[in-house]
N, C-alpha and C positions, 0 to 999 in steps of 0.2 A: 449648620445648626444641628445640635444633638439634643436628645431628651432623656432624662432619667425618670425614675419613678416619682420623685417629689414633684417635678414639673408636670408629670402626667396627672397627678392628683389635682393640681390646680386647674388644668384644662378640663378634666372630667367634672369638677365642681361647677364650672361655668356651663358646661354642656347639659348637665342634669336639669338646670333651670328651664331650658328650652325644649327638651325632648322627653322628659318624664323618666320614671324609674326603669321601665322595661327597656327603652332605648338606651339608657345610660348603662345598663348591664351589658348590652351588646358592645358598646364602645369600650367599657372597662375590660371585658374579656379579649376583644380584638387587639387593643393596644398592649395589654400585658403579655399576650402570647407572642407579640411581635418583638418584644424586648429580649435580649440575650438570656438564655436559660442558665441556671446555676450550674447544671451539669452539661456535658456535651463539649463540642469543640469551641475554643475561645481564641481570640486574637485582639491585639490592640487596634489593628487596622487591617481588615481583610482586603485582599487584592487578588487579581487574576492575571496570569500570563498566557497568551494564546500563541502557540508556535505554529505559524501558517505552513511551515515546511512539512508538517505532519498531516496536513489535510491534503490528501492526494487524489481521492475519488469522490464522486457524488455521494456514495454510501457513507463516507467519513462524516460529511456534514449532516446527512439524514439521521445518522445514529445519535448524534448529540441533540439535535433539534427534537427528534421523537422522544428521547429520554426525558427532556425537560417538559415538553408539552403534554405528554401522556400522564405524568405523575401530578401535574398541576392543573389538570382539567382545562387546558387551553382549547377553546372551540376551533373547529375548522369550518369557517363560515362559507368559504368557497369563492369569494370574490375580493379583489384588492380594496375596494371601498370600505368594507366592513371588517377587514382583516384584523385579527387579534394575534399578537405574536410576543413571545418572550425572548426567543433567539431566532435570528433570521440571517440571510446572507445578502451582500450587495457588492458592487465592484469597488476596486481601489479608488477610482475617481470620485465616487459618491461617498465612500467611507472616510476618505482623508482629503477633502477639498483643500487646496492650497499647498499640499505636500506632493502633488504630482508634477511630472515634467515629461516632455516628449521623448526623453531618453530612457525612461523606465523600461526595464526588461519586460517583454511580453508575458513572461511567466507570472509577473506580479500584476501588471496592468490588467490582464484578463482573468485573474484568479478571483473567485468569490471569497469574500471575507466574512467570517462568522462574527456577528454583532449582537450585542445585548446591552442592558442598562450598564452604564459606566460607574455607578455608585460613587459619584464625584465627591471630592473633599469639600468643594464649595458648590453644592447642588442648587441650581437656579430654581428647580421645581419646588424645593422646600420653601424657598423665600416667598413664592407667590401663592401658596395654598392657603385659602382663607379659613379652613377648618383644621389645619394641621393633620389632615388625612395622610399627607406626605410628610414624613419626618425621617431624621437621621439617627440611627442607633449609636450608642457609645463606641461600638466597634467599627463604625463607618458605613455600615450597610444602610442604604436609602430604602425605606419601607413605604408600602402603600396599604393603608387601612381602609378597606372597602366599606366598613361600617360608618366611617366618618365622611367618606367621599360624597359630595353633593352633585357631582357630574358637571362642574363648571368648566372643566378642561383647561384651566389656567396653567396647570402643570405641563400639559401637552404643548401649549404654546411656548412655555418657557424652556422646555428641554430642547437643546440644540442637536440632539442625536436621534430624534424620532423613536425613542425607546419606550414610549407609552402607548397603550391601545385603549380605545373607548368601546364599550359594549353598546353599540347602536341598536342591537337586537338582543333578545333573551338568548344568552349563549348556551344554555343547557341542552336544547334540542340538537346542537351541533357538536356535542362532545361524543366522540365515537365510542369510548368505553370509559365510564366514570371511575375515577379512583376514589373510593369511599373514605380514604384517610386524609383527603385534602378538600377543603370547601370549594364549592362552585360559586360563581359570581351571578349577579343579576344585571338586567338591562340598566343603563344609565350610570355605570361606574367605570373608573379607570383601573387598569391593572398593568403589571410589568414584572420583570425578573426581580427576585428578592435574594439572589445568591443562595437559594434553598435554605432559608433560615430554619425551616422545620426539620431538615435533615441535619444541619449543624447541631441542633438541640439534642439529636439522638447519637451524636458522635460520628456522623457520616459526612462525606464530602458532597458538594453539589453534584447533581445528577449528570450535568454536562461534563464535568471533570472526570467523574467516575467512568463514563462511557466513551471517553475521547481517545483512549489508547495513548495517553501521555501528551496529547496535543494541547490540552487545557490544564494548567496547573494553578492551584488555589492555595493561598497561605497568608501568613502575617507579614505585611509590608514593613512593620516596625521591628521585626526579628531578623537580624543579620544572618542567622543560621537557617532561616526558612528556605524552602525550595524556590519560592518566587524571587527572593533576594539573590539567591545563587544564579538564577537564570538572568536576572536583570544585570548582574555584575559580569556575566560572561557573554552577553549578546547585545547587539544594537536593537533597541526597541523604539516603537513610536506609539503615540496615543492619538485619539481622535480630537481634532480641533483644539490643540493645546493653547492657541492664542486667545481663547475665550476666558481662560483663567479658572475654569471649573475644576481643574485637576482630576481628570478621570483616573480611576484605579484599575482599569483594564488596559494592559499593555500588550503590544503585538510584536512578535519576532518575525521580521520579514526577510532577514538576510542571515549570513553565517555568523559564527562566533567571532568575537573580537580577537580571540587568540588563534583563529584559523589561519 
């Protein structure tokens, strides 16, 4: 499901009745800011390729996670129960269930995989959100509008990738150093990776891609000349839980080149 400005006006009109002018202004601003900017980087369908061979040390993972979490004011709660995460790591077994076997090389089986929202072509989270706080942009990015989120967590139940976090506590006291250029969240709302839409609007690549030393590549899946398409054409890649039909747009290179 995608949304354009005309659809947004219809949704806003219904919302105004229930929340009043002040609240509607917040919804208006939040939704319009989440739509693609007229200037900045554009694509018909944004996608990401993660080359796991280039993640060699713990510092390689930490660098991209810290880059994302610091600029987006992601809190460090300090315990797994209340954890909020936009990028994280997990084992191959947990990341790609159904695609493992006992003959997997130890280098793959024991390697941490960098995970994030898959910005699916057919996102289950969008279908179940009762307020359309979760919606899909025309360029394929799945957004989370905290102004519209009522904290029902239906999206979390629907997402098969564990890519969404809920603020059980006020996150603001747990932010080490606030980035004044990005909004903080409140207790009772869901948040997740947005492919750095605020950076795309300024002509910048996502923070994780920028800090990954080439391990994460971002580009237009519909452009045959884009770097992501070149990587997909030259390497064997896998996606998380492809059997579910959500069509993730994050691809993982786990082996060598097809031409190697």
